N, C-alpha and C positions, 0 to 999 in steps of 0.2 A: 526525842533525842535529849539525853541528860545535859545539864549545863556543865560546860568544861571551863574551869577557871585556872588550872595549873597542869603541869606535866604529870603529876601523880594521878589526876583524873584520867588522862589519856592512858597511863599505865594500867589502871584498873579496868578500863574499857577493853584494852588490848588483851589483858589476861582472861577476860570473860569470852572473848571472841575467837582468839587464835588457839590452835592446838597446843597443848601443854609443852610438848617437846620443842616446838618452834619458839613459843613465848619464852621458855626458860633458856633456850640457846641465847637469846638476846639478853635476858635478865641475869644470868648466872655468872660466877667467876670461877677461878681455879681453886682446887684443894679446899681449904677451910674458909675461903673467901675473906680472909683478913684484909687483904689489900683492897678488894672491892668495897668493903665497909669503910676502910680508912679514907678512900677517895672522897666519900661523902662526909664522914665525920670531921676530917680536917678542914674541909671547906666551911662546915657549919661552925667550927670553933673560931673562925675569923669573924670579927664584928666590924660593922661599918660605922664611920664617924659621921654623925648627924650634924649638919650645919644649917643655920637660919640667917635671915637678914641679908641674903645674897640674891642678886638678880639672876634667876635661872630660866628666864624666858628665852625663846628661840633656841631650844636644845636640838641637838642632832646626834644620832647614833651612827652616822656614816663614817666610814674609814676606808683603808685600802689593805688588801692582802695580795702580796706578790705583784704590786702595782695595779691591781684591779680594784676599781671602786666597788664597795659593797655597802648594802643597806645597814649592816651592823657587822662588827668583827667576829662573825660566826660562820663557819663552814660546816657542811654536812660531812661527817667522817665516813670512811669506808666501813661498811657493815656487810659481812657475808650473809648469804641466803636471804637477802632482803625481799626478794620476790616470792618467798614462801610465807611472808606475813600478809601480803596482799598480791593478787595477780599483777604481774608486770610492775612490781613494787619499785624497782630501780628507775624505771621510766617515770613513774608517777612522782617519786621523790625528786628526781632531777627537774621535772617540770615545775613542781612547787618551789624549789630553790631558785630556779630561773626567774619565775614570776615575782618572787619576793626580793630578789637581788642579792643572793648569797651563793657561794660556790657549792657544787655537789661533787663528791668523790666516789667514783665507782670502784668497788672491790674486785680484785682478781677472782674471788670466790663468789661472784654474783650469780644470780639466776639468769637475768637478761644479759646478753653479751654487750661488748663495747659497741658493736655495730647496731644492735637493737636500740641502745640508748641514744646513739648519735642520730639515728633516724627519727627519734621521738622528741628531740629538743631542737631549738633554733640557735642556741649559743654554746660555746665550748664548755666542757666540763673537765674535771681532773680525773686521772686514772691512778689507782693504787696498785703497786706491783709487789709480788713476792718473787724473789730470785730463787728459783727452784733448782734442783740438781740438774735437770735438763736445761742447760744454758741456751740451747737452740730454741726451746719453747719460750723461755723468758725473753729472748731477743725478738721472737715473733710477736709477743704481746706488746713490746715497745713499739715495734713497727706498726702494729694495728692501731695503737693509741695515737701515733703520729698521723696515720691515714684518716683517723676519725676526727682529727683537729683538736685533740685534747690540749689544753693550754698549760698543764702542769703534770708532772709525774710525782706521785707520793710513794716513796720507797720505804716499806715497813721493814725494820731491822730486828724487831724483838720477837720474831716467831721462827727462828732457825730450828727450834725444836718445840713441840707443842706441850703446854701445860695441861694437866688433867683436869677436866671439869666434871665433877662427880654427878651433877644432875643430868648432864648430857648422856652419860653412861647409863644411869638408872632409867632414863626415858627412852632408851633404845636409839638415841641419836649418835650412833657410833660410826666409825670409819673402818669398814663399810657399814652403812646403816642397816638396822634390822627392825622388823616389826615385832612387837610383843603384844600379848593380850591386852595389857594396860594401854598401850599406844592405840590399838585398834578401837577399844572402847571409848577412849578420849576423843578420837576423831569422829566417832559416831555421835557424840554429844555436841559437835561443832559443825553441823551440816552446811551452814552458810559459808563458813571458812573453807570447807572442803570443796564446795561447788565453785566458789570464787577462784581458788588456786587452780582448779582443773581448767578454768577458762583462760589461764595465762598462756603467753607465747611458749614458755618453757617450764619444765619441772626439774631440770637438772642444772649443772654448772654451765651456763651459756658460753663462757669464754673457753671452755675445754671441749665442748661437743664438736665432733667432726675434726678435731685437731690431734687426736690420739688414736693410733691404730687399734682396731677391734674394740673401741670404747663405745659399746652399744647399750649400756645401761648405767644407771646411777651408781650401782655397786662397783662396776668396773672403773668408772671415773673416780670414785671415792678411794678405791684401792690405790689407784695411781697417785692421787693427791697425798695419801698417807705416806707414801714412800718418797715424796718429792721435797718435803721441808728439809733444808740443807744445813747441817751443823757446821759445814766448812765456810759459811758466809763470812766475809771479811771486808775490810775497808778497800781492798783491791777490787772487790766486786762493785763497791760503790763507785769507784773510779771508772770501771768498765761501763756501768749503767749510765753514768754522766756523759761519757764520750758518745755512747750509742744514742742516747736520747737527744742531747744537744739543746734542750730547752730548760725551763724552770724546773728545779729539782727540790723536793721537800723530803727530809729524812724524819720518819716517824718512829718513836720508841726510844728517844733520848731521855735518860733519867739520871745521868751522872755527869759531873763537871768535866772529867777527862774525855768522855765520849763527845761532849759538846764542843770541846776544843778541837778534837779530831774532825768533827763535822765542819767546823769553820775551815780547816785545812783542806777538806775535800772539795770545797768550792760550792757547796750546797747553797741554795737561796733562802731556805728556811728550815727550822727544825721544830718538831712537835714534842714537847715534854709530855711523855705518856708512858704508862705502864700497861698498855693494851686493855684499859678498862678493868684492871684486876683479873685478867683472864690468863695471865702467863706466870710470872714469878710471884707466888703468894708469899707474903711476909716482907716484901720490899716496901719502900717508902711510897706514900701517896704522891700523886703528881704535883699537887699544890705545895707540898712541903719542899719539894726539890726545885720548884720553879724559880724562886728568887736567886738561888745559888747559880743555876744555869744561866739565867738572864744576865747576871752580873759578870759571869765568866766570859760571855761572848760579846757583850756590849752591843754596838750597832753594826757589827760585822755581818750579821744575817738576821732575819726575822725569827723571833722566838714565839711560838704558839703554844697553847695549853690545851690538853685533852685529859679528861678523867673526872667524872662525877658531876658534870654540869647538869642542873635540873631547873635553873632559873636565871633570870637576868641579873639577880644579885650575885650569883656565882660567876657570871661573865665579868662583872665589874671587879670582883675580887681578884680574878686572874689578871685583868688589865692593870690593876693597882700594883700587883706584885711583879710586873715586868713583861707580861705577855703583850704582843702586838695583835694577836688574834687568838681565836679559840676554835675548837671543833666539838661537835656534839654527835654522839652515836645513838645511845639508847633513847635519848629524849625524842629524836625524830622517828626512830623505829617504833616506839610506843604509839606515836601519832599515826603512823602508817598502819600498824596493826589494828588500831581502833577505828579509823575512819578513812583509810586510803589517802589519796592525794590531799583531800581536805584536812585530814588529820596532821599531815606534815606541815601544811600551811598554818594550821592552828597552833602547832608547837612553836613555829617561828614567830607568830604574832604574840604569843604569850611571853616568850623570852624577850622580844624587842620591847614590848610594853613595860615589862618589869625593869628592864635595863634603863629605859627612859625615866620612869618614876624614881628609881633608885638614884640615878645621877642627880636629879633635881633635889632630892632630900639630902644628898651629900654635898650639895652646893656647887656642882659642876654642870657645864652646858655641853661639853663634847667629850667623847671617849678618850681623846688625846690628853685630856686634863687629869685622867685617873693616875694617881701616884700613891706611894706608900703612906702618905699622910692621911688617906681616907680609910685605912684598915688598921685594926688592932687585933692582936692575938688574945683570945679569951683566957 
């Protein structure tokens, strides 16, 4: 087994192991991928302020998110098709997060269902919801999340219409999906991945199977999903979801100060400053560029979290310094899952926490709550 020292190592291992269409589904962005690249580039442009002669013994990365104590202010973000990176991937990622002491968020578009994950873990997890055209189905997902004991609902707002991802189309990962000669040949070169995925509980969208009339194939389910993203989604729907859910509510996909203020008015408990990992509106601002404005606009009226481009503990600390109370990682843990399964997710979390701890020490702080703007500079 090669030595894994950083998230990029896990990415390279995942790229070698996982079928190209699935790896690039995780790895790619929309259109020209300008925003995908900006998420990373703008984080890298921020420099950290090195301090010396300060007692940094007895450090702690512990924090709280939505009132829950966490080992570090990092949650696993919702990632669709996680179970196609590794068999039962959602269950494995949830277990790794639970053991590490950070939250896991299950995507609506997961392979394992809400009930599968609930049966596979001992502690509550979060559920991410897309409000689809079929409001009855959306309501049923909320009720299932309640029944499963989910402790928070993450409502994604920035996918009311889907941005085009060129690499998904070229790889045949369309909706509905289709097999091409290139796809078949690629899978043939990844026999370990193929055998692994075939052993999984499910090969389709677990939250949708058995819930849609005549949905007896992945193609049928995908066709239904393709017609379900809802361009009419509005703040009235947020109010409807909040009333129906009744618990902790997180709004994901906030990238504008005006929307942040509306989120405060909606009564949400937290917002995630996010551009969907550069997978939706290409050419928009990076998440880190918008974070300070959004954090300043809402103050302490709700928790502000950051999502978009995190690959290290340094990135986490930069986000905290610019106003985030917590962060979410998607690709970083998905690379670990694709590379090594549950152990890979645990390794990704270990890497980020260790980097966060060392970086805090070298910046002269002992706790994540001490991170402020004084420790970052714009290059």
